C-alpha positions in Angstrom: -36.6 -51.7 -70.9 -33.1 -50.6 -69.9 -30.0 -52.2 -71.6 -28.4 -54.6 -69.2 -24.9 -53.8 -70.2 -25.5 -50.1 -69.4 -26.9 -51.0 -66.2 -23.9 -53.2 -65.2 -21.5 -50.5 -66.1 -23.2 -48.0 -64.3 -23.2 -50.3 -61.2 -19.4 -50.9 -61.6 -18.8 -47.1 -62.0 -20.8 -46.6 -58.7 -18.9 -49.2 -56.9 -15.5 -47.7 -58.2 -16.8 -44.1 -57.1 -17.8 -45.4 -53.6 -14.4 -47.1 -53.2 -12.5 -43.9 -54.2 -14.5 -41.9 -51.9 -13.7 -44.3 -49.1 -10.2 -44.1 -49.8 -10.2 -40.4 -49.8 -12.0 -40.4 -46.5 -9.2 -42.7 -45.2 -6.4 -40.5 -46.6 -6.7 -37.7 -44.1 -6.4 -40.2 -41.2 -2.9 -41.1 -42.2 -1.7 -37.8 -43.6 -3.4 -35.2 -41.3 -1.1 -33.2 -39.3 -1.3 -34.6 -35.7 -3.0 -32.7 -33.0 -1.2 -31.1 -30.2 -1.2 -33.0 -26.9 -2.9 -31.1 -24.1 0.3 -31.1 -22.1 2.5 -29.4 -24.6 2.4 -25.7 -24.7 1.1 -24.1 -27.9 4.3 -22.2 -28.5 6.4 -25.3 -28.4 4.1 -26.9 -31.0 4.4 -23.8 -33.2 8.1 -23.7 -33.1 8.6 -27.3 -34.0 6.3 -27.1 -37.0 7.7 -28.3 -40.4 10.6 -30.3 -38.8 11.9 -27.2 -36.7 13.7 -27.5 -33.4 13.4 -25.6 -30.2 14.4 -25.5 -26.6 11.7 -26.4 -24.3 11.1 -27.2 -20.6 10.2 -30.6 -19.4 8.5 -30.2 -16.1 8.3 -33.6 -14.0 4.9 -34.8 -12.4 6.7 -35.3 -9.0 8.0 -32.2 -7.2 9.9 -32.3 -4.0 7.7 -32.1 -0.7 9.4 -29.3 1.4 6.5 -28.9 3.8 8.9 -29.9 6.6 11.2 -27.0 6.1 9.1 -24.4 8.0 9.6 -26.5 11.1 13.3 -26.4 10.9 14.9 -24.0 13.2 18.0 -22.2 11.8 18.5 -21.0 8.3 21.6 -22.9 7.6 19.9 -26.3 8.6 16.8 -25.4 6.7 18.7 -24.5 3.6 20.5 -27.8 3.6 17.5 -29.7 4.2 15.8 -28.1 1.1 18.7 -28.5 -1.2 19.1 -32.1 -0.2 15.4 -32.9 -0.6 15.3 -31.1 -4.0 18.4 -33.0 -5.2 17.2 -36.3 -4.0 13.6 -35.9 -5.9 15.3 -34.7 -9.1 18.0 -37.6 -9.1 15.5 -40.2 -8.5 12.8 -39.0 -11.0 15.0 -37.8 -13.8 17.0 -41.0 -14.4 15.0 -42.4 -17.2 14.8 -39.3 -19.1 18.3 -38.3 -18.7 19.3 -42.0 -19.8 17.1 -41.6 -23.0 18.5 -38.1 -23.9 22.2 -39.0 -23.3 21.8 -42.2 -25.5 20.4 -40.1 -28.3 22.9 -37.2 -27.9 20.1 -34.8 -27.3 21.2 -31.3 -25.8 19.7 -31.1 -22.4 20.3 -29.5 -18.8 18.9 -30.9 -15.4 17.6 -28.6 -12.7 16.7 -29.6 -9.2 15.5 -26.3 -7.8 12.4 -27.3 -9.7 12.2 -30.9 -10.9 12.7 -29.9 -14.6 15.0 -30.4 -17.6 15.6 -28.0 -20.5 15.6 -30.0 -23.9 16.5 -29.0 -27.5 14.7 -31.1 -30.0 11.8 -31.5 -32.6 8.0 -32.1 -32.2 8.4 -35.8 -32.4 10.8 -35.7 -29.3 8.5 -33.2 -27.4 5.5 -35.5 -28.1 7.4 -38.6 -27.0 8.5 -36.9 -23.7 5.0 -35.7 -23.0 3.6 -39.1 -23.2 6.1 -40.4 -20.6 4.4 -41.2 -17.1 6.9 -39.1 -15.0 6.4 -36.0 -17.3 3.6 -33.5 -16.3 4.1 -31.1 -19.1 6.1 -29.5 -21.8 6.4 -25.6 -21.4 8.0 -23.1 -23.5 11.3 -21.5 -23.1 10.9 -18.2 -24.9 13.4 -15.4 -25.2 12.0 -12.7 -23.2 13.0 -9.1 -23.6 12.9 -7.0 -20.5 12.3 -3.3 -21.3 15.1 -2.0 -19.3 15.2 1.6 -18.0 17.7 3.7 -19.6 19.7 6.6 -18.1 18.0 9.8 -17.8 19.4 12.9 -19.5 22.7 14.2 -18.4 21.3 17.4 -16.6 19.6 15.0 -14.0 23.1 13.4 -13.1 24.3 15.9 -10.7 27.1 15.8 -8.2 26.5 13.4 -5.3 24.2 14.4 -2.6 26.2 12.3 -0.1 23.2 10.4 1.0 20.9 10.2 -1.9 17.2 11.4 -1.6 15.9 8.0 -2.1 18.1 6.4 0.5 17.1 9.0 2.9 13.5 8.6 1.9 13.4 5.1 3.5 15.3 6.2 6.5 18.1 4.0 5.9 20.7 6.7 7.2 18.9 6.8 10.6 19.4 3.1 11.0 23.2 3.6 10.1 23.1 6.2 13.0 22.2 3.3 15.3 25.2 1.2 14.1 23.5 -1.0 11.6 24.5 -0.9 7.9 23.7 -4.5 6.8 26.8 -6.2 8.3 26.5 -10.0 8.3 24.0 -10.2 5.6 24.6 -11.3 1.9 22.4 -10.0 -0.8 22.2 -11.2 -4.3 21.0 -10.0 -7.6 20.3 -11.6 -11.0 20.1 -9.3 -13.8 22.1 -8.1 -16.8 25.3 -8.7 -14.8 27.5 -6.6 -12.5 30.5 -4.4 -12.7 32.2 -5.8 -9.6 35.0 -3.4 -9.3 32.9 -0.3 -9.7 34.1 2.0 -6.9 30.8 2.0 -5.2 30.6 -1.9 -5.3 34.0 -3.4 -5.0 34.3 -3.2 -1.2 31.0 -4.9 -0.7 31.6 -7.8 -3.1 32.0 -11.1 -1.2 34.7 -12.2 -3.5 36.9 -9.2 -2.6 39.0 -9.1 0.6 40.6 -5.8 -0.1 43.7 -7.4 -1.6 42.6 -10.5 -3.7 39.5 -11.5 -5.5 37.8 -14.9 -6.0 34.6 -15.3 -8.2 34.0 -18.9 -7.1 30.7 -19.2 -5.2 30.2 -15.5 -5.6 29.4 -15.2 -9.5 27.6 -17.2 -12.1 26.9 -16.5 -15.7 23.8 -18.3 -17.1 24.3 -16.9 -20.6 25.9 -19.6 -22.5 25.4 -18.6 -26.0 24.1 -15.7 -28.3 20.4 -15.0 -27.9 18.8 -15.0 -31.4 17.5 -11.6 -30.7 20.7 -9.9 -30.1 23.8 -9.1 -32.4 26.5 -11.6 -32.7 28.9 -11.6 -29.8 28.6 -9.9 -26.4 30.6 -7.4 -24.6 31.0 -9.9 -21.7 31.4 -13.0 -23.8 29.5 -16.0 -22.7 30.1 -18.2 -19.5 31.9 -15.1 -18.3 34.4 -16.2 -15.5 34.4 -12.7 -14.1 31.4 -10.5 -13.2 30.5 -8.3 -16.1 27.4 -6.1 -17.0 26.5 -5.9 -20.7 24.0 -3.3 -19.9 23.8 -0.6 -17.4 20.9 -2.2 -15.4 22.4 -4.7 -13.0 25.2 -2.5 -11.8 22.6 0.2 -11.0 20.3 -2.0 -9.2 23.0 -3.5 -7.0 24.3 0.0 -6.3 21.0 0.9 -4.8 21.2 -2.1 -2.5 24.8 -1.6 -1.1 26.5 1.2 -3.0 29.0 3.5 -1.4 32.4 4.6 -2.8 33.6 6.2 0.4 34.0 9.4 -1.5 30.4 10.9 -1.1 28.5 8.8 -3.4 26.3 7.1 -0.8 23.8 5.5 -3.2 23.1 2.2 -1.4 20.5 1.4 1.4 22.8 -1.2 3.2 26.4 -0.4 2.5 27.6 -2.8 5.1 26.1 -5.9 3.4 28.0 -8.1 1.0 26.8 -9.0 -2.6 27.1 -11.9 -5.1 25.5 -11.9 -8.7 24.3 -13.9 -11.5 23.7 -12.8 -15.2 20.4 -14.1 -16.4 19.9 -11.7 -19.5 21.9 -11.0 -22.5 21.4 -7.3 -23.2 18.0 -7.5 -21.7 16.9 -10.9 -23.3 16.5 -13.8 -20.9 14.6 -17.1 -20.8 12.8 -19.1 -18.0 15.8 -21.3 -18.1 18.4 -18.6 -17.4 16.2 -17.2 -14.6 15.9 -20.7 -13.1 19.6 -21.5 -13.4 20.5 -18.3 -11.3 18.0 -19.2 -8.7 19.5 -22.6 -8.5 22.9 -21.0 -8.2 21.9 -18.8 -5.3 20.1 -21.8 -3.5 23.6 -23.4 -3.3 26.4 -21.4 -4.9 29.1 -23.3 -6.7 32.6 -22.5 -8.2 32.9 -20.6 -11.6 32.8 -23.2 -14.3 31.6 -25.7 -11.7 28.6 -27.9 -11.4 25.4 -27.5 -9.4 26.1 -30.8 -7.4 29.2 -28.8 -6.1 26.9 -26.2 -4.6 27.1 -25.2 -1.0 23.8 -24.1 0.6 25.8 -22.5 3.6 26.9 -19.9 1.1 23.3 -18.9 -0.1 22.4 -15.3 0.2 19.8 -14.1 2.5 17.9 -12.1 0.0 17.6 -12.0 -3.9 16.8 -9.0 -5.8 14.8 -9.6 -9.1 14.3 -6.5 -11.2 13.1 -8.3 -14.3 9.8 -10.2 -15.5 8.7 -13.0 -17.6 5.5 -12.1 -19.4 2.9 -14.6 -20.4 2.3 -12.6 -23.6 5.8 -13.5 -24.9 5.2 -17.2 -24.3 6.2 -17.4 -20.7 3.5 -19.3 -18.8 2.4 -17.6 -15.8 3.1 -20.6 -13.5 6.4 -21.6 -15.0 8.6 -20.1 -12.3 6.1 -20.5 -9.3 7.6 -23.7 -7.9 11.1 -22.2 -8.3 10.4 -19.1 -6.1 8.3 -21.1 -3.7 11.2 -23.6 -3.2 13.8 -20.7 -2.8 11.5 -19.2 -0.2 11.3 -22.4 1.6 15.0 -22.3 2.1 14.6 -19.1 4.1 15.7 -16.8 1.3 13.6 -13.5 0.7 12.7 -13.2 -3.0 12.2 -9.3 -3.7 10.6 -8.7 -7.1 9.9 -5.4 -8.9 6.2 -5.2 -9.6 6.5 -4.2 -13.3 6.2 -1.1 -15.4 2.9 -1.7 -17.0 0.6 1.0 -15.0 -1.3 3.0 -14.4 -4.4 0.8 -15.1 -5.5 -1.7 -12.4 -4.7 -5.4 -12.7 -1.4 -4.6 -14.5 0.7 -6.6 -12.0 0.4 -9.5 -14.5 3.9 -11.0 -15.1 5.9 -13.6 -13.2 7.5 -13.7 -10.6 6.0 -10.6 -9.4 2.5 -12.0 -9.3 3.3 -14.9 -7.0 2.3 -15.1 -3.2 5.9 -16.3 -2.5 7.5 -13.1 -4.0 7.6 -9.8 -2.1 6.6 -7.3 -4.9 7.5 -3.7 -4.9 5.8 -0.7 -6.6 7.5 2.6 -7.4 7.0 6.1 -6.0 8.6 9.4 -6.6 10.0 12.1 -4.3 6.6 13.4 -3.3 5.6 9.8 -2.2 3.1 9.6 -5.1 2.9 6.3 -7.0 4.6 6.4 -10.4 2.3 6.3 -13.3 4.3 3.4 -14.8 4.2 1.3 -11.5 2.0 -1.8 -12.2 -1.1 -2.1 -10.0 -3.1 -5.2 -8.6 -5.1 -7.2 -8.1 -3.6 -10.2 -9.9 -6.1 -11.7 -12.5 -3.8 -13.6 -14.9 -3.8 -16.7 -12.6 -7.4 -16.1 -11.2 -6.2 -15.4 -7.6 -7.2 -11.8 -7.3 -4.1 -11.6 -5.3 -3.3 -8.0 -3.8 -0.1 -6.6 -5.3 2.3 -4.8 -5.0 3.1 -5.8 -1.3 5.0 -2.6 -0.6 6.5 0.4 -2.4 9.8 2.3 -2.5 11.5 5.2 -4.5 11.7 4.3 -8.2 11.7 7.6 -10.1 14.9 9.4 -10.9 17.1 7.1 -8.7 20.7 7.9 -8.9 23.2 4.9 -8.7 26.1 3.3 -10.3 26.6 2.2 -13.8 29.6 0.2 -15.5 32.9 1.9 -15.5 33.2 4.6 -12.8 30.1 6.6 -13.3 26.7 7.3 -12.1 23.3 7.9 -13.7 19.6 8.3 -12.7 17.0 5.8 -13.9 13.3 5.3 -13.3 11.4 2.0 -13.0 10.1 -0.6 -10.5 13.6 -2.0 -11.3 14.9 0.7 -9.1 12.3 0.4 -6.3 12.9 -3.3 -5.6 16.6 -2.9 -4.6 15.5 -0.5 -1.8 13.5 -3.2 -0.2 16.3 -5.7 -0.3 18.6 -3.2 1.3 16.0 -2.4 3.9 15.7 -6.2 4.7 19.5 -6.3 5.2 19.5 -3.3 7.7 16.6 -5.1 9.5 18.4 -8.4 9.7 21.8 -6.8 10.8 19.8 -5.0 13.7 17.6 -8.1 14.5 19.3 -11.3 13.5 16.7 -13.5 14.9 14.6 -12.7 12.0 17.2 -14.1 9.5 15.7 -16.9 7.7 12.2 -16.1 8.9 10.8 -14.8 5.5 7.1 -14.5 6.7 8.1 -12.6 9.8 10.5 -10.4 7.9 7.7 -9.7 5.3 5.3 -9.0 8.2 7.6 -6.4 9.7 8.4 -4.6 6.4 4.7 -4.5 5.7 3.4 -3.4 9.2 6.0 -0.8 9.6 5.7 0.8 6.1 4.4 4.4 5.8 0.9 3.9 4.7 -0.4 5.5 1.6 -4.0 5.7 0.4 -5.4 6.0 -3.1 -8.7 6.7 -4.7 -8.0 4.6 -7.7 -10.1 1.8 -6.4 -8.4 -1.2 -7.8 -9.8 -4.4 -6.8 -12.6 -2.6 -4.9 -10.1 -0.8 -2.6 -11.8 2.1 -0.5 -10.0 5.5 -0.5 -8.8 4.8 3.1 -7.9 1.2 2.7 -4.4 0.0 3.6 -3.0 -2.2 2.2 -4.2 -1.5 -1.2 -3.5 -2.5 -4.9 -1.5 0.6 -5.6 1.0 1.0 -2.8 0.7 -2.3 -0.9 1.1 -1.6 2.8 3.0 1.7 1.9 6.6 3.0 1.5 9.2 0.8 3.3 10.6 2.4 6.3 13.9 1.1 7.6 14.0 2.7 10.8 10.3 1.8 11.7 11.2 -1.7 10.7 14.2 -2.1 13.0 12.3 -0.6 15.8 9.1 -2.8 15.0 11.2 -5.9 14.4 12.6 -6.2 17.9 10.2 -8.5 19.7 8.6 -6.3 22.5 5.9 -6.7 25.0 3.9 -4.3 27.3 2.0 -5.3 30.4 -0.5 -3.1 32.2 -2.7 -3.8 35.3 -5.8 -2.4 36.9 -7.2 -2.9 40.4 -10.8 -2.3 41.3 -13.3 -3.2 44.0 -16.6 -4.7 42.8 -19.7 -2.6 43.9 -20.7 -3.1 47.5 -19.8 -2.2 50.9 -18.0 -3.5 52.9 -15.6 -4.6 50.2 -15.4 -8.4 49.9 -13.3 -8.8 46.7 -10.4 -7.0 45.1 -10.3 -7.7 41.3 -7.1 -7.3 39.0 -7.2 -7.1 35.1 -3.9 -7.8 33.4 -3.3 -6.7 29.8 -0.3 -7.8 27.7 0.2 -6.1 24.4 2.4 -7.1 21.6 4.1 -3.7 20.6 6.3 -5.1 17.9 5.6 -5.9 14.2 6.2 -9.5 14.9 3.9 -12.4 16.0 4.9 -13.6 19.4 4.6 -17.1 20.4 4.0 -18.8 23.9 3.0 -15.5 25.5 2.4 -16.3 29.2 1.0 -14.0 31.9 1.9 -14.5 35.5 0.8 -12.7 38.7 1.8 -13.5 42.4 -1.4 -13.2 44.7 -0.9 -10.5 47.4 0.5 -12.1 50.5 -2.2 -13.2 52.9 -5.0 -12.9 50.6 -6.9 -16.0 49.3 -7.6 -16.3 45.7 -11.3 -16.0 45.0 -11.5 -16.8 41.2 -9.3 -16.4 38.0 -10.2 -16.3 34.6 -9.5 -18.6 31.6 -7.1 -21.6 31.8 -4.6 -21.3 34.5 -2.6 -23.0 37.2 -1.7 -21.8 40.8 1.3 -22.8 42.7 3.0 -21.1 45.6 0.7 -18.2 45.2 1.6 -17.6 41.6 -1.1 -17.6 38.9 0.1 -18.8 35.4 -2.1 -18.5 32.6 -2.1 -20.9 29.5 0.3 -19.7 26.7 -1.0 -18.0 23.7 0.4 -16.6 20.5 0.0 -12.7 20.0 0.0 -11.0 16.6 1.3 -7.5 16.1 -0.7 -4.9 18.3 -2.9 -7.7 19.8 -3.9 -7.7 23.4 -3.9 -10.8 25.8 -6.1 -10.2 28.8 -6.5 -12.2 32.1 -8.3 -11.4 35.3 -8.5 -12.8 39.0 -9.8 -11.6 42.4 -8.7 -12.0 45.9 -10.8 -12.0 49.1 -10.3 -8.7 51.3 -13.4 -9.1 53.5 -11.2 -9.7 56.5 -9.2 -6.6 56.2 -9.6 -3.5 58.0 -11.0 -0.6 56.1 -8.2 1.6 54.8 -5.8 -1.2 54.4 -3.2 -1.0 51.6 -2.8 -3.9 49.3 0.2 -3.9 46.9 0.7 -6.2 44.1 4.2 -6.0 42.6 5.0 -9.4 41.1 3.3 -9.6 37.7 4.7 -9.7 34.3 4.5 -11.5 30.9 7.2 -13.5 28.7 7.4 -15.0 25.2 9.6 -17.3 23.3 11.0 -14.4 21.3 11.5 -12.2 24.3 14.9 -13.0 26.1 13.9 -11.3 29.4 10.4 -11.4 30.9 8.7 -8.0 31.1 7.7 -7.0 34.6 5.1 -4.5 35.5 5.2 -1.7 38.1 3.6 -2.1 41.5 -0.1 -1.6 41.7 -1.5 -0.3 45.0 -5.1 -0.5 46.3 -6.8 0.8 49.4 -9.7 -1.1 50.9 -12.5 1.6 50.8 -14.2 3.1 53.7 -17.5 4.4 52.3 -16.6 5.4 48.5 -15.4 3.2 46.0 -11.7 3.9 44.6 -11.2 5.0 41.1 -9.2 2.0 39.5 -5.5 2.6 39.6 -3.6 1.6 36.4 0.1 1.0 35.9 1.8 -0.1 32.8 5.3 -0.9 31.6 6.7 -1.6 28.3 10.0 -3.6 27.5 
């Protein structure tokens, strides 16, 4: 028999042990590190560990609906609509967040180009904001280092060639000979900054009138403080009131777009265009916030030291060159900048982006913003028209889209251009290729101003008129004869072909024939309209006057007939596409050998100012043999 005291003591000890275990089980619940909410980026969570603070992006759930922008005629009106809609959405939905942050003295900045704020705070604040109903997610704002091309060795920097090889390669000089140099077009660049008074750039700077200079609305510095990855201080300072380049990169890229010093250094594709700029990197280091800030400045430029609310969309550029990237592997989410680029495009601004320097493997086009459908991405070629080994290839896989990239290519190997000071150097990279496309777009718009603001139409012209290049690399399943492909895109941009193909043009041809059988009873006509431009033409209408005295027997398709004129229903016509119509008249009552002349037929379209009329077509009512069809055509 067991001793009762021993048993009671043992039971008491057991109860105490169980209680202790229970308490231990409860301790992790109270003291465990909290789990990361699904809508907070891992990088933000890591950077705020152990009481740390970081700057992060607060992206709101509601984004402006800009679907109506595409239906607005006129770039200025469309740009104003986009800016007003974006501002209204941000103002209405950010009120609660801004009130909270201001009350607590939390550093922050509001954006409207995308409905977003940058906030500097700890994990508790990030968690609190992530839980608010108006917030979609908390994204990282990492410092991203762009690996910038460096000047090539001095022997490659020779005396000027007048018009540089790369400028001639895209046939820019042939467009100059037609009288178009980019006049009336404003190009923009966001980069390491710009040496505005470089001899090759000063006369093209929008802020310079030849006597005085103003940087208001023409320059913005998005670098407000030292990047933690750079040495203290900066050659340009911070919030620089005057355009300045703390590297060589920005000045070099702008030189390729517009550069010409008037003394033989013809380095730019569109020397008649004007330029404005924004610094988005400090010595090669940028952040999603600085990139966004520059995009917002371009959407509606404002005075130096001013506020985005002072921005004027009427002063927005026509095209923005972006020779930089924001890699996901450094913490930049692949979709962080997507809405920004899409909203800028909605305002009628072409966003040109260098494809990246991560080749030669397939699917190395992987960094924002080059991967976006709303960005016009550019690969790099050499002087022999071969793709550069470093040029990033498609298809895009990081976002699961399988999107073909690049869109086009341009020279990007040993490109000579301006650098800060008064000098010139050669550099290589897709950073050098993108500016060619921005310049070609400026030439196209100066020659065909109706395309200004029509981003989709402009991109179509640049693609369809590019010099096709094929590849056997097979990226994305490309065949050896496929154009476009994931290495060159549609090919190397061609300024002359773009100008020629960018003018709306129609051709019309007509054939007359007698159906089998004698005596002839019907005379049939077939009309063919052809879109000979690289644009999609709308409301294309074929018309034909029935030869006098001949009854209409039948006509094809949907048509109306009034006063002896047949008018077919309008249709849209893509580049190189044909529109066909046919009709027949009765000739049974005519004597054999009678001549029938049809001379009033043509085609018109919304984009073609003057209808294109065809040459007269004559047919002779046959005696015994059938006439071989007679065909006439005319292009206009």
